[in-house]
N, C-alpha and C positions, 0 to 999 in steps of 0.2 A: 535422535528421536524420532519415532514416527506415529503419527497422528490418526492414520486412515490405512483402511486396507489396499492392496496395490490399486484395484479398480477405482476405487472413492479417490483416491490419492491422485490418479492419472486425470481425473475430472477435475480435482482442486488445481492440480497445475495447468491444464488446458485454459481455466479461468484466469491464469496469470501471464498468459501468454499476449503479445499482441493481436489485435483484430484483424481480419484479412481486409486487403485493399480493394480486393473482387470478391464479389458476392456470387452466390451459386444460382440465383434466381434470373440473372442476366444472360438472356438468351438471343440467340440472332438465327432466323429461320431460313432454309432456303427460300421459301415462298416469298419472303420480303425481299431476297436478293433479285431473285428471277422476275418478280413482279406478279402480281393476281389479275387474272382474265385478261392477260395480254397487255397489261400496263408496263409504261417504260422503267426498265431496271435503273432507278435513282440512285440506289447505293454503290453499284459498280463504277457509277459516273463520278462519284466523289474522288477529290484528289488523296493521293496514297497516304500523305501524312494524316489525313482525317480518318482513313479506313485503317491505319494502323493505331490509331487513338480508340476506334471502336473495339478492333480486336483485343486489345491491351486490357479491355474492361470485361472480357468474357471469361468465364470458367475455363481450364486448360483443354478440357474437352472439346467444348464448343469454339475455342480458339485453332485447335488443330483441325477441327472439322471443317473450317472455313476455306480449308485448300481445295475441298471437293465441291465447293458452292458453285464457282465459274472459274473459266480461264486466268481471269485477271486478277484472282483473290489468291492463287498460287504462292505468288512470291512475297504476300503481305506477311503472314504468319512468321516465314523465317527471317523477316527484315524488321519484326516489331520485339522490343526487349521484351524477355520471358518472365512472366510472373506465373509461379508454380505453387498451388497449394494442394498437398496430396488429399485433402479431405474431398476434394472438388473430383477426384478420380474414380471414385467408387462409390455407389449410392447407400450401401451398408457397411460398417465398420468389420463385419463379420468375414468380408472376401479380402481385407486388404492382406492378411497373413499369406494368402495363397498366391497373389500375383502383384500385389503393388510395386513392390521393389523392382521387379522387370520393366513396368510401365514407368517407373520414374528413370530408369536406367534409358529407355528410348528416348522419353522427352530431352532428357539432358545432354545426351551425346546426338541428338539429332538436331537440335538448334545450335546455330553458331553464335548465340548471344548477340547483345549482352544480357545478363541474368538481372533483372530488377529485384525480385522475390523468390525466395527458395523456402517453402515451409514443409518438412517432412514431420510430422506429428503423429501420424497414425500408422507408420511402417514399422512392422515386427523384424524385417531382414535388413536392417542397414549393414551389418558387418559384410554382406555378401557385394557390395559394391562402393563402400564409402570410400575407401582410397583412392579408388577412381575417379569418384565423384567430386573429392576434396580438389583435386588438381584441375578438374574442370570449373569448380566454382571459382576459384583462384583465378586461373587464366580468363574466364568469362565475366569478370568483373562484379560478381554478386555484391549486391548492396545492402539488401535486408535478407536475414538469415534466421531460422528457426530449425533447430535439431532436436528432435526428443527420442531419446533412446527407451524404446518400448519393449524391450526384454523381458519377458515375464520372469519374475523373481524367483530364485530357486526355492530349496525346500523350504527355507524360514519365511518364504513370504512378506521378505523384508528388503526395503530400499532398491536402488538401481543396480543393475550388473555392473560388474568390472571392467566392461571393455572402456579400453582407452580411445579417447578422440584423436583421429589423426593429427599430427601435427601440422599438416599441410593446410588445415581449416585457418590456423594462423599465419596464413600467407595470402590471404583474402585482404588486399589492400584498400579494396574500394568499398569495404563494409562500412555503412551507417548505422546498420542495428545488428545485434547478434544476441541470440538468446540460445542456452545450452541446458539441456534438461537429461537428467540420469546418466551423466557420463562420468570417467575419470578425466580431469583436464591433463592435458600433455605437460611433460617436464618443461618448462622454459628457462632453464638456466643457461643451455647453449645456445639459445635462440637470441638473434639480433632485438636489441631495445633502443627506442627513441621515439622520437615524434614522426619519424618516417614510415613506422611499422603499421600503425592505423591511424594515417593523418585524418580521414573523414569519420570516425566512428565517434557517434552522439549517444548512443544507449546500447548499457550490456546489462543482460539479464543471466545471472548464474543460480541455476534450481535444480537443488537436489545434487549436484555434482561435485565430486571430490575435488577439492583444489586445495593448495597450500596458500600460506599467506605470502610468500615470495612469487607466486604465480599471479595472484591480484596484484602485488606491487609491479610486477611486470607489465600487466594491462593497463594500469594507471599510467605508468610510466610512457609506455607507447601510443597513448590515445589523447593527444592535446585537445581536442574537441569533444572530450567525453561529457554529456551532460547529466544524464541517468545513469544510476547505478543501481540494480536490484539483485540482493543477495537473498534467496529464498530457499528454505528448507533446512535442513540438519546435518547436509554434507558439506554445505560451502566453508570457507575458511574460518577457523575458530579465532583468528585475530584478524582484524581489517585495521589498517591503517590509511586514512584516506587522503589523498593528496589530488589535487587537479585544479589548475588554474579556471576553466571551464564549467567543471562539476556545479550543477544546480540543485539536483535531487539525488538523495541517496535512501533507500529502501532497506529493511531489514523484516523479512517478513516469516513467520513461522518457523523461527530459527534460533538456536542457542550459540550463543559465543562467548568467550573469556573475556574478549577486551575488544572496545571500539576505541578509536582514538582519530579525531578530527585534526590532523597535521598540520594542513595549509589548504584551506578551500575558501577564497576570499568570495568566491560568487554563489556559494552553497545557501540556499534559500530553504530546503526542507530536509530535515533528519526525521525519517519517520522508522519507529520500531515498533511492529504489532505482533503480539505474542512472541517477542525476542527478548529475553532477560538476561542481558550481559552482565558477567561479574564484575565488569569495569567500564566505565564511560570517560571518556577524557575529550574535552572540546579546548584545543589550544589557540587555533585562529580559523574563526569563521565570521567575520565582520558584517556579512550580507544575511545570516541566520534568521528566517522570518517565523519558521513554523517546525516546531519540537515537540516529540512526543512518541508513543507514551514511556515517559519514565515509571519505573515500578520502585517507587522510594521504600528506603530501607531493605532493599535486595540485594543491592551490590554498591561498591564504590562508585562515585560522580566527583570528578575532578574540572573545575573549569581554571583555564590559566594554570597557575601553580598551586591552587587552594582546593584541598579535599574538603568536599562539603560533608558536615558534621551538623548534629542538633545544634551545638553550641559554638559553630563557626561564626566569626565576626566578617560579615560579607563587606566587601573594599570594591573600588572601582574596577581593580582587575579581575575580580571574580563575578562581575556583570557582563551579561549579553544585552546590551540595551537595544540590539536590532529585533529580538524576538517579539513577535504582535500575538500568536498563537501558541499558547503551551497545553499540553496534557499530560496529566499525572494519574496513576493508578497507586490508592493509597488505602489501608487499612486503617479506617477511623476510628477504630475501637481500641488500638494500641496509643499511648501518649506519647511514646518516643516519635514515631511514625508521623501523627499530627504535629509535632513540634517540627520535625524536618521538613514538612511540607510549607511551614509558616515561614521558617527561615530560607529556604528553597525559592521562593517564590522573590525574597528580596534579590534575587540575584537577576530577575529579569524585571527593570524597573518601567519598561513601557508595551507591557502585553496589555491587549486590548480583549481576548476573548481566553477564557480559563475552562478547559474540560477536566473533569474529575471523575475517575472511575471508582465507584465506592467498594471497598472490599470487606465486606465485615464478616467474622466467623460466624458457623452455623448456629453456634448457641445464642447469638446476638440477635438471630433472625426467627422465621416462624411467626407464632402469634404474637410474639413480643412488640412487632411493629403494628399489629391491630391494635393490640392495648393502647399503644403511645398516641396514635391518631385519635382514637377514640377519648383519650384523657387529657391530652396535650394541651396548653394554653401557654404561648409563647410568652405574655406577659405575666403570667400569674407567678408569685413566689415560690408556692409550695411545688413547684416541679424538681427541685433541686431533691425533696424528699423521694420522689417519685425514680428520680435516675439513680439515687443511693440503692433504692430495692431493687433496681433492675438488674445492673452490671456495674461494679465499682471501677472497673478500669475506664469504661466508657465515661463515667462521670468525671474523672480526670480531664477527658478530652473537652468536655464540657466546661468544666472550671477554666480550663487553658483558653477556650476561644472567649469565654468572659472576661479574662484578664490580659488578653493578647494586645500587646502594643500596635498601632496602626501600621500598616505596610503600604508603602510607597505607591507601587503599583495599583493596589487595590483601591486606594484613596483617589488617585487622580487619573487613572489611566482606563482601568477595566470598566468594559461595558455590556459583555456579555459572559453568563456563567452558564455551564451545562454541566450536571451532576447525571453521571450514567448509573445504571443497574441501582438506581435510587429505593430502598427500601422504608424510609421515614423513620430510622434510626434515630435515636435522640441527639448523637453526635453530629449525624448529618443536619437535623434541624439547626443545632447550634452553631454549625459552622454557616447556613443559611442566615441566620440571624446576624453573626459576625459580617457577613457580605451585605446584608441588609442596610447594616447601619453605618458603616464605614466606607461604601463604595459610592462614590458622588456623582460618578458618571454612568452607573448601571442602567442599562437600557432593558435588558432581558435576562429573566432568570427561567431554564428549562431543567425539569426533572423527569429524566426518563426512567420509569419504574421497571424494576426487575422482573416483578410479575404482581398479578393484582388479584389476590385470594377472593372469592365470593364472600367472606366472613366481613369484609371490610365495607363500612357503610360509605355510600358516594357522597351523601350528604355531610357525614362526617368529615371525609379527607378534604371536602370544598370549604367546610368551614372552618377548619384548623389552618388550611393554607392561605385562606383568606386573611384571617389574623395576622400572617405575615405582612401583608400589606398596610397592616394599620401603623400609623406615626408612631415612633420616630423613624423615617428612610432618609437614608442619606442623600439619595438621588431625587429630582424633582417628579420624574415619571418613570415608571417602569412596568413590564409586562411580566407577568408570572405564568409559566406554562406547565401542565403537568400531561406529561404522554404516556401512553402505555407501551409496552416491551415491542422493539420491532419484529414483524413477523418474520423476516429473514435478514441474513448478514448483507447489510448495504453497503459495508464498507470493503473496498476491494484495492487492491493494489493499483491497478488503472486510477481510480478515484484518488487514491494517494499521492500520486504520481504528475497528476494534470494540474499544471500550474494556473491554468485557467479557472481553477476551481479555487475560490479564496479560502473556504476552511474545510480541508479533506476529512475532518474528524467529525464534520456534523451530518446528520442523518435526519430525515423527516419522515422515515416510514412509520413512526409509532403514531397510532389512534391517538388524537387529542382529545382527553378527558375533560380538563378544566381550562380555561382561560381567565386569569383574573388581571384588571388593569388598573395601576395606580397613575392616577391623574394629578397635573398640578393643582 
């Protein structure tokens, strides 16, 4: 599946790639080296090791130009490990098609190595030299490699070209990071496999690259130090069986696959699925899993251990993942079956502290319905049942379900923060909020991120109705209720999702704060 035209998709892909370690604005002028107004040339007097560090931080054009600054600088560039980012070679992308491949060839063949980083993201002629470059990259020990095949799409305007990546790329044994975009992955069936193939590889990104499940298995089995795996776009393997003793973070991004199976990943901390709705997810062994989502409840099969999750599944210790602290769900709150599924699914995670719910409500339940709801709803009034029945009978079932729902262990004893995304003010959403407010003993913050805010809604009415939610009885002694407007831009990126230093990758504060209510002790 393709969501973007080729140019737009290229921009989307570039946003998923690693950032450059060398910035284009870094410069070293000849005047600085020669000295101004007869002053002493102090840079040339620096030790060679320090001058190599200076050159290694320059864009490739300026790094090469240092050979012409002074006699003592000529040997520095050739003895400095190479960092090549093709975006630094030309001032505008319009000229890349004509000359970029030749310049890249000159740099790669003219430098003796080692190669620290090679990022070819803007070259439209990779096939002219990639076979030779692949051997050079392997021989000269490239550590950080990004290859984007920017062949313009054929007549259909869809997808990557069918150019197969040279198998020599898989001989780059010193790789620490590898990202491949718009390729056909080479057949690995006859290639050597084992820990010695990629002994140092820590990060692997497969982006809109045609790849078989067996090839992914080969990469996982050959990369004992792999910590991060990103499978992005619709061309990557349809089935992913995740194994790895070092694997910490796995991203499925903008992709459709039939099956995701966590077979054996004891150090896996994050399993992120964003616009990736698999037909089946199985989690067999992930004892360190802390962050999990988004699950689109009701859209596919979910299995934990040997237990397939259903509405009436009896949750047992073998079907629980007690390590999970942050859980993200997408739920159609208008459907009673999916609401029941959400309640049962929560019982599999006895220790979650943060819950994200993306509200998915059919169009017939939105529009002016939520305006009327805000202007008329009183969470303490008994006559709300009649209002719900007149508005939508299916949604009323969800309201009654929450009213009669037995306590959920994690909600009662562990849950501290809840975020409802795409909030509309629908009655089932409000019923969920009431359930949480009346049963979550440790709740500290409840955040509602609105899908949109029509002009017809009275701000005073919203403030008044949401303030009523803080009226006792609340289970927690103190809690903050935040109402945020919709985010102005998509702040949730694959970089944020995979950054283990960010405690909650699903949390975004881009939306304007509309109201803040505080219930105090």
